[in-house]
ZAMARGU-4260 file (C-alpha; in steps of 0.2 Angstrom, whole numbers, plus 5000, padded with zeros to 4 digits):
<rodrens>
0) 5039/4952/4977 | 5041/4949/4959 | 5044/4929/4959 | 5030/4926/4970 | 5017/4934/4959
5) 5003/4923/4952 | 4999/4919/4934 | 4983/4926/4928 | 4977/4924/4912 | 4976/4919/4894
10) 4970/4931/4883 | 4971/4930/4864 | 4986/4940/4862 | 4996/4933/4877 | 5013/4925/4870
15) 5015/4914/4886 | 5007/4912/4903 | 5009/4930/4911 | 5011/4936/4928 | 5007/4953/4938
20) 5025/4957/4943 | 5027/4974/4953 | 5045/4971/4953 | 5044/4975/4934 | 5037/4992/4939
25) 5044/5009/4944 | 5037/5024/4953 | 5041/5042/4958 | 5032/5049/4971 | 5026/5067/4975
30) 5044/5071/4983 | 5053/5065/4968 | 5058/5048/4977 | 5060/5034/4964 | 5058/5015/4967
35) 5075/5006/4968 | 5078/4993/4954 | 5084/4977/4953 | 5102/4981/4951 | 5101/4992/4967
40) 5092/4980/4978 | 5100/4962/4972 | 5090/4949/4970 | 5075/4942/4979 | 5078/4934/4996
45) 5068/4923/5008 | 5062/4938/5019 | 5044/4944/5025 | 5035/4957/5029 | 5020/4961/5038
50) 5009/4975/5041 | 4997/4979/5055 | 4979/4981/5049 | 4962/4986/5057 | 4945/4979/5054
55) 4936/4989/5068 | 4929/5005/5060 | 4912/4996/5055 | 4906/4997/5074 | 4910/5015/5075
60) 4905/5020/5057 | 4887/5014/5060 | 4884/5024/5077 | 4895/5040/5074 | 4898/5053/5059
65) 4916/5056/5055 | 4924/5069/5065 | 4942/5074/5060 | 4954/5080/5073 | 4966/5089/5060
70) 4950/5101/5054 | 4944/5104/5071 | 4961/5109/5079 | 4964/5119/5063 | 4950/5131/5068
75) 4951/5130/5086 | 4969/5127/5091 | 4965/5133/5109 | 4956/5116/5111 | 4970/5104/5110
80) 4970/5100/5129 | 4954/5106/5132 | 4940/5091/5133 | 4925/5102/5138 | 4928/5115/5123
85) 4912/5117/5113 | 4920/5111/5096 | 4921/5094/5102 | 4901/5095/5103 | 4900/5087/5120
90) 4905/5069/5114 | 4908/5057/5127 | 4925/5049/5132 | 4931/5037/5120 | 4921/5045/5105
95) 4931/5040/5090 | 4940/5054/5080 | 4950/5053/5062 | 4967/5061/5062 | 4964/5063/5042
100) 4953/5059/5028 | 4959/5042/5019 | 4959/5044/5000 | 4943/5032/5000 | 4934/5044/5011
105) 4926/5039/5028 | 4924/5022/5023 | 4917/5006/5032 | 4925/4990/5032 | 4911/4981/5021
110) 4916/4992/5008 | 4921/4980/4994 | 4929/4994/4983 | 4940/4999/4996 | 4945/4982/5004
115) 4950/4976/4986 | 4959/4991/4981 | 4969/4991/4998 | 4972/4973/4994 | 4981/4977/4978
120) 4990/4991/4986 | 4997/4979/4999 | 5001/4966/4987 | 5010/4977/4975 | 5021/4983/4990
125) 5026/4965/4994 | 5017/4963/5010 | 5016/4944/5015 | 5003/4945/5028 | 4992/4958/5037
130) 4990/4956/5056 | 4973/4960/5063 | 4973/4971/5078 | 4962/4961/5091 | 4970/4966/5106
135) 4955/4975/5116 | 4945/4963/5126 | 4937/4947/5117 | 4934/4958/5101 | 4938/4948/5084
140) 4926/4960/5073 | 4922/4942/5065 | 4911/4950/5052 | 4923/4961/5046 | 4938/4948/5044
145) 4926/4936/5035 | 4921/4950/5023 | 4940/4954/5019 | 4942/4935/5018 | 4929/4932/5004
150) 4935/4947/4994 | 4953/4941/4997 | 4947/4924/4990 | 4939/4930/4974 | 4955/4940/4971
155) 4966/4927/4971 | 4957/4919/4957 | 4959/4935/4948 | 4977/4935/4949 | 4981/4945/4963
160) 4996/4939/4976 | 4984/4944/4992 | 4995/4946/5009 | 4989/4931/5020 | 4980/4933/5037
165) 4986/4934/5054 | 4980/4940/5071 | 4986/4948/5086 | 4977/4945/5102 | 4977/4953/5119
170) 4995/4957/5127 | 4992/4944/5142 | 4985/4927/5144 | 4968/4934/5150 | 4953/4923/5150
175) 4946/4933/5136 | 4962/4927/5125 | 4955/4909/5126 | 4938/4914/5121 | 4945/4922/5106
180) 4958/4909/5101 | 4942/4896/5101 | 4932/4907/5091 | 4945/4911/5078 | 4950/4893/5077
185) 4932/4889/5074 | 4926/4902/5064 | 4943/4903/5052 | 4955/4891/5054 | 4945/4876/5054
190) 4938/4877/5037 | 4947/4870/5023 | 4942/4885/5010 | 4951/4897/5021 | 4968/4888/5020
195) 4974/4899/5005 | 4974/4914/5018 | 4985/4906/5032 | 5002/4913/5036 | 5014/4899/5039
200) 5029/4901/5052 | 5040/4886/5056 | 5027/4874/5048 | 5012/4881/5055 | 4998/4896/5055
205) 5006/4910/5063 | 4997/4919/5078 | 5003/4931/5090 | 4995/4927/5107 | 4999/4920/5123
210) 4996/4902/5123 | 4996/4899/5142 | 4978/4905/5142 | 4973/4888/5135 | 4971/4872/5145
215) 4983/4857/5137 | 4970/4845/5146 | 4956/4852/5137 | 4954/4842/5119 | 4949/4858/5109
220) 4963/4869/5118 | 4976/4855/5115 | 4971/4855/5098 | 4972/4874/5096 | 4991/4873/5105
225) 4996/4860/5092 | 4988/4869/5076 | 4997/4886/5078 | 5015/4892/5079 | 5015/4905/5095
230) 5023/4920/5096 | 5020/4930/5112 | 5016/4948/5108 | 5026/4962/5118 | 5015/4977/5122
235) 5030/4989/5128 | 5039/4999/5115 | 5055/4999/5127 | 5058/4979/5127 | 5076/4972/5128
240) 5082/4962/5115 | 5075/4943/5118 | 5084/4927/5114 | 5077/4914/5101 | 5071/4899/5112
245) 5073/4884/5101 | 5068/4873/5116 | 5054/4883/5121 | 5042/4886/5106 | 5030/4895/5118
250) 5043/4906/5125 | 5047/4917/5110 | 5042/4935/5109 | 5038/4948/5094 | 5034/4965/5094
255) 5022/4977/5085 | 5030/4995/5089 | 5048/5000/5097 | 5056/5017/5098 | 5073/5017/5090
260) 5083/5008/5090 | 5070/4994/5089 | 5071/4978/5100 | 5079/4963/5092 | 5066/4949/5095
265) 5073/4932/5093 | 5092/4934/5092 | 5099/4918/5088 | 5116/4909/5092 | 5123/4914/5077
270) 5118/4933/5079 | 5103/4932/5066 | 5086/4940/5071 | 5070/4932/5069 | 5059/4948/5070
275) 5060/4966/5072 | 5047/4982/5071 | 5047/4996/5059 | 5035/5010/5064 | 5028/5027/5056
280) 5027/5035/5072 | 5025/5031/5091 | 5015/5037/5104 | 5028/5039/5116 | 5046/5046/5119
285) 5061/5040/5129 | 5051/5042/5145 | 5038/5031/5141 | 5019/5032/5132 | 5011/5046/5129
290) 4997/5053/5120 | 4999/5058/5104 | 4993/5075/5108 | 5005/5077/5124 | 5010/5095/5126
295) 4999/5100/5111 | 5007/5085/5101 | 5026/5091/5105 | 5030/5078/5117 | 5029/5061/5107
300) 5040/5054/5091 | 5030/5059/5076 | 5033/5056/5058 | 5047/5070/5057 | 5056/5063/5074
305) 5072/5055/5073 | 5086/5052/5086 | 5100/5062/5085 | 5106/5071/5069 | 5098/5057/5058
310) 5096/5062/5040 | 5094/5053/5023 | 5098/5056/5006 | 5090/5053/4989 | 5091/5056/4970
315) 5078/5069/4965 | 5080/5070/4946 | 5098/5070/4947 | 5100/5082/4961 | 5107/5075/4979
320) 5091/5079/4990 | 5095/5077/5010 | 5081/5076/5022 | 5085/5083/5040 | 5079/5092/5055
325) 5080/5108/5044 | 5070/5103/5030 | 5053/5111/5028 | 5037/5102/5029 | 5046/5088/5037
330) 5030/5077/5040 | 5030/5074/5022 | 5047/5064/5021 | 5044/5050/5034 | 5061/5054/5044
335) 5055/5043/5059 | 5049/5028/5047 | 5067/5029/5037 | 5079/5029/5052 | 5068/5014/5059
340) 5070/5006/5041 | 5088/5009/5039 | 5091/5002/5057 | 5081/4986/5053 | 5089/4984/5035
345) 5107/4984/5044 | 5102/4971/5057 | 5092/4961/5043 | 5081/4951/5053 | 5070/4936/5044
350) 5053/4946/5048 | 5050/4964/5048 | 5032/4970/5057 | 5027/4987/5051 | 5014/4998/5059
355) 5004/5003/5051 | 4991/5002/5038 | 4974/5010/5041 | 4971/5012/5060 | 4965/5029/5055
360) 4955/5034/5071 | 4958/5035/5090 | 4946/5039/5105 | 4945/5055/5113 | 4948/5053/5132
365) 4946/5066/5145 | 4964/5060/5152 | 4976/5048/5147 | 4994/5045/5154 | 4993/5062/5161
370) 4986/5072/5145 | 4970/5081/5145 | 4957/5078/5132 | 4970/5064/5126 | 4970/5056/5109
375) 4981/5041/5114 | 4985/5032/5096 | 4982/5046/5083 | 4981/5064/5082 | 4986/5073/5066
380) 4995/5071/5050 | 5012/5073/5060 | 5006/5062/5075 | 4999/5046/5067 | 5006/5030/5059
385) 4996/5025/5043 | 5003/5022/5026 | 4987/5020/5018 | 4987/5036/5005 | 4976/5049/5012
390) 4969/5065/5005 | 4978/5075/5018 | 4994/5084/5013 | 5003/5068/5016 | 4995/5059/5000
395) 5003/5043/4996 | 5020/5047/5000 | 5021/5035/5015 | 5014/5020/5004 | 5029/5022/4992
400) 5042/5025/5006 | 5035/5009/5011 | 5036/5001/4994 | 5055/5008/4992 | 5061/4999/5008
405) 5053/4982/5006 | 5061/4982/4989 | 5078/4985/4998 | 5074/4972/5012 | 5067/4958/5001
410) 5077/4961/4984 | 5068/4959/4967 | 5073/4948/4953 | 5064/4956/4939 | 5072/4967/4926
415) 5063/4979/4914 | 5055/4969/4901 | 5066/4970/4885 | 5056/4979/4872 | 5053/4970/4855
420) 5058/4979/4839 | 5045/4977/4827 | 5035/4989/4815 | 5016/4987/4818 | 5003/4991/4807
425) 4991/5001/4817 | 4973/4993/4812 | 4981/4978/4803 | 4978/4959/4809 | 4979/4958/4828
430) 4990/4941/4826 | 5006/4953/4823 | 5006/4955/4842 | 5006/4938/4846 | 5026/4937/4845
435) 5028/4954/4855 | 5034/4948/4872 | 5037/4964/4879 | 5020/4962/4889 | 5012/4965/4905
440) 4996/4959/4912 | 4984/4968/4923 | 4972/4960/4938 | 4955/4955/4932 | 4941/4961/4943
445) 4949/4977/4948 | 4937/4989/4941 | 4923/4989/4953 | 4908/4999/4955 | 4907/5007/4972
450) 4891/5009/4980 | 4893/5010/4999 | 4888/5018/5014 | 4904/5025/5025 | 4902/5032/5043
455) 4885/5040/5048 | 4879/5052/5034 | 4892/5047/5022 | 4888/5037/5005 | 4900/5034/4991
460) 4897/5029/4973 | 4907/5028/4959 | 4903/5019/4944 | 4911/5004/4936 | 4927/5009/4926
465) 4921/5009/4908 | 4937/4998/4901 | 4945/4985/4911 | 4963/4982/4903 | 4971/4964/4905
470) 4985/4966/4894 | 4997/4979/4887 | 5011/4976/4876 | 5024/4988/4868 | 5036/4989/4852
475) 5047/5000/4843 | 5055/5003/4827 | 5068/5017/4822 | 5054/5029/4820 | 5040/5024/4832
480) 5033/5017/4848 | 5018/5006/4847 | 5007/5000/4862 | 4992/4989/4861 | 4979/4986/4876
485) 4966/4972/4877 | 4953/4974/4887 | 4939/4962/4895 | 4925/4968/4885 | 4923/4979/4869
490) 4931/4996/4872 | 4919/5010/4876 | 4926/5026/4868 | 4913/5039/4873 | 4917/5041/4892
495) 4924/5055/4899 | 4942/5056/4900 | 4945/5042/4888 | 4962/5031/4890 | 4978/5041/4891
500) 4996/5035/4889 | 5008/5042/4901 | 5025/5040/4898 | 5039/5043/4909 | 5058/5047/4899
505) 5075/5047/4906 | 5073/5067/4903 | 5060/5068/4916 | 5064/5082/4928 | 5057/5091/4944
510) 5045/5101/4932 | 5036/5085/4924 | 5019/5079/4929 | 5022/5068/4945 | 5037/5061/4935
515) 5029/5060/4918 | 5034/5069/4903 | 5023/5066/4890 | 5006/5060/4887 | 4997/5052/4871
520) 4977/5055/4870 | 4971/5043/4858 | 4955/5049/4848 | 4946/5034/4839 | 4934/5044/4830
525) 4947/5053/4820 | 4960/5039/4821 | 4974/5050/4828 | 4984/5049/4844 | 4989/5067/4850
530) 5006/5067/4860 | 5009/5082/4873 | 5022/5087/4884 | 5015/5088/4902 | 5022/5098/4916
535) 5020/5101/4934 | 5001/5106/4936 | 4997/5096/4922 | 5001/5109/4909 | 5000/5102/4892
540) 5007/5107/4875 | 5008/5097/4859 | 5024/5090/4857 | 5025/5082/4840 | 5015/5076/4823
545) 4999/5065/4827 | 5001/5047/4829 | 4988/5033/4824 | 4976/5025/4833 | 4964/5010/4831
550) 4950/5002/4842 | 4941/4985/4836 | 4932/4976/4848 | 4942/4975/4865 | 4959/4979/4856
555) 4965/4997/4856 | 4981/5001/4845 | 4992/5016/4845 | 5009/5021/4838 | 5017/5039/4842
560) 5034/5045/4835 | 5049/5044/4845 | 5053/5060/4844 | 5036/5066/4848 | 5039/5058/4866
565) 5057/5064/4868 | 5066/5049/4862 | 5080/5048/4849 | 5079/5037/4835 | 5095/5028/4838
570) 5095/5011/4847 | 5083/5003/4858 | 5073/5016/4869 | 5070/5016/4889 | 5056/5022/4897
575) 5041/5019/4907 | 5023/5019/4903 | 5005/5019/4911 | 4988/5019/4905 | 4974/5029/4913
580) 4956/5028/4908 | 4941/5039/4916 | 4951/5049/4928 | 4965/5063/4929 | 4950/5075/4922
585) 4958/5089/4934 | 4976/5084/4932 | 4976/5076/4950 | 4987/5059/4950 | 4978/5055/4965
590) 4961/5051/4955 | 4969/5035/4949 | 4966/5027/4965 | 4947/5031/4967 | 4942/5034/4948
595) 4942/5023/4932 | 4957/5012/4928 | 4975/5014/4930 | 4988/5001/4923 | 4999/4998/4933
600) 4989/5005/4950 | 4993/5022/4958 | 5009/5031/4953 | 5017/5014/4946 | 5022/5012/4929
605) 5029/4998/4917 | 5048/5000/4914 | 5055/4994/4897
</rodrens>
């Protein structure tokens, strides 16, 4: 993370080349878990994280309406293992069903808005590479991954350190594997313009596949064998630890899913480990594979499962909180996920493969591994394994749990930006901001219009966010805080829910609004900025005297009294802040993903 970010812009008020650096951000999730700081993680290390990513939705989206298992079973609990129950509408074996509704709705893989937003979230988490699931037949979903490639390459030019691409092919050297290797090499890897998306391991692009499907006497196959670093993908969740074979480069295995304690892949002579997996949940138990709804969903290792009496603790606004098997609504807390992370962090491999991001759907089968009306891979919010934020009770909890553990694994170099002490004349000469070096960049091109079809019958429209923030700065003196936003174009002030400044202070507690305890609302027409205390449920109350605001062209400036936002007037203040525009109308923090603009994204805030 951090040090690998990309410099993006040269706006008029930048004091130097700027970087979008998520390592400088904080966040508090819905459970009160906060992201660890650089002091807690230690400095950045040469470690890598991959994420399982799915591009297979389009082929189903164009044939089926979205059907949600969780909603269906909540109305018809007796239908769990009844394939012929009327609630299933006589759909055939293999028909896809969602386990829950994604935060972006039932989207198609050609929805540029969703692809770009997910790319930002994945990059901000510190993911280095996404692995496409191409483990079935000879399906590569070529149109879909090439669409992603186009979006990602554009995002690179706009400052986003996108994850690179890799593919996981069939779990054995099938004839279809040879076809797939040839096609993905021809369509993607042979084209120089795609090199910016290659993920290198041991000096070559990495692919998870079985190379013995290729004929070394065939010129093209020989070229492919020499082009990639191969890791054979292991299908079972129960593999024994494997040795690293330096003298047998095609003999090394990597995994994608394991039950706890996870397999160590590539154990070297010095005891270090090349690769391990970390999974949200497993459609298995110690006896083997089972459908996610085996025994009504009680027979597999879901999100709440952990081996033994495992628990984990975290600091919730100064109160030690323990997550154990007795914790209410345990699905929210990722006990399974955290136990696997804890073990992986202890082993400390070179590479961690996380399953997964956006599988979202599973086929419904008349019988699979002994379960009638079986959903093999996904079922409901407990028995599913995605980290992508959803509109379910899980919200974005698993995303921030992912972010926190990647920080613990990889480390971060970034400390909070030291805030500059300077009195700023609001509405004065803009050049006074030039030497204010407590500054934060945002990605350009992030405020897309969304006009896309989803699954059959679903259509999504969201206008382009009115204001695209590229740069924000802050300063202080003994009485006030000062903030500046520089946007891509002239600022539009007449939109609904015009820019709000959210602030989190050291006094934020469990009654604060999603970790933020103050909000400042600028009113350019009056030149005033209204500070408010914000509490759980988005309860708002005035918190002090009005500040000042000025909007000129693409520049917004704002001042607010330190006392009005709970910061005393002695010494350098410590706080976090974020800008929200054209969202939060109803006080739902999840709006920041789908509406308007938020800088930084999601629940993140800039730390000073």
